[in-house]
N, C-alpha and C positions, 0 to 999 in steps of 0.2 A: 880594633876599636874604631872610633870615628874621628872626624877632623879636629875636634877640640883637643882630644888627647894627643894627636899628632903635632898640632901647633904648640901645645904646652911643652911637649918633649923637646921640640926643636928650639924653643925659647930658653931652654936650660932648666926647666922644671923648678925645683927648689933652689938651685944655684942662682937663679934670677927671680923672675916673678911669674914664670910660666904656670906654676900650680895655682896661683891666685887668679890669673886670667882664665884658666880653664874652669875654675870654680864659678866664676861670674858667668861664663858661657852656659854652664849647666844650670846654675841656681836661678839666674835671671833671664835665661834664654836670649842672651846677647850675642851679637856677631863679634868677631875678634877685634875689630877696630874700636867699637864702643867699650868693649870689655877692657882693653888696654888703657883707654882714656880714663875709665872709672877707677881702675887700680892705681894708675899714676896719680890721679887726683887725691885718692885716699892716702897715698904714701907721701904726697907733697913733692913729687918729682915729675920730670917730663916723661913722655912715652918712650923716648929714646933711652933714657936712663934705666927703665925697668928691664932692659935686656943686657945691661952692663953688670958683669959678675962682681966687679970690685965695689961698685956703688951699692949694689943690692946686698952683698955680704955684710957690709957695715950697717946698712939700714935694717936688715933682718935681725942682726944681733941687738941693735939699739932698741928696736920695737918688739923684741922677743917673739919673732915669728918663726923661729926654727932655722937651722942651717944644716948643711950636709954633714959636716964633721962635728964631733962632740966639742962643746965649749963648756968649761966648768960653770956651774950654776945657771946655765941657760936652759930655758924650757925646751923640751922635745916632745915628740909624740902628741898625745891628747892635749897637753898644756899649750903647746904651740898652736894646735888647731883651734883651741878656744880663743886664743888671741886673734887668730885670723877671722873667726866668726865676728868678734867685736869690731874689728877694723873694717871689714867688708859689709857689715850689716846683713849677714846671711845666717842660715841655720845649716849646720853640718850634722848629718845623721849620727855619726860615731860620737859626737859630743853630746847629742841628745840622749843616746843610749847610755853613755857614761853617767850623765846626770840622773837618769832613771835608776841605774844600779846603785847610786849613792843614797837615793831616797828609800830604797827597799831594804 
């Protein structure tokens, strides 16, 4: 893959905010610095905190953005992605496809 995927993986992916930063890089054609700032602003934390696993675990559970391990009654999969869509003000293709399948 390319640099955005590599950087997101090295940021911890879903354990921190790497998945959200990568989505901003792809969806809005942002560089990594502005993408981190955008995500941090949307989450209401600093850019240093988005790479902290402990802070992000609590925040992802609280904001219903999905976590690595199963948490009872917490959204996962497409439900978590739909919450990410709302938070980041982006469209995610799999969420759009899911909505279309519900309409038909």
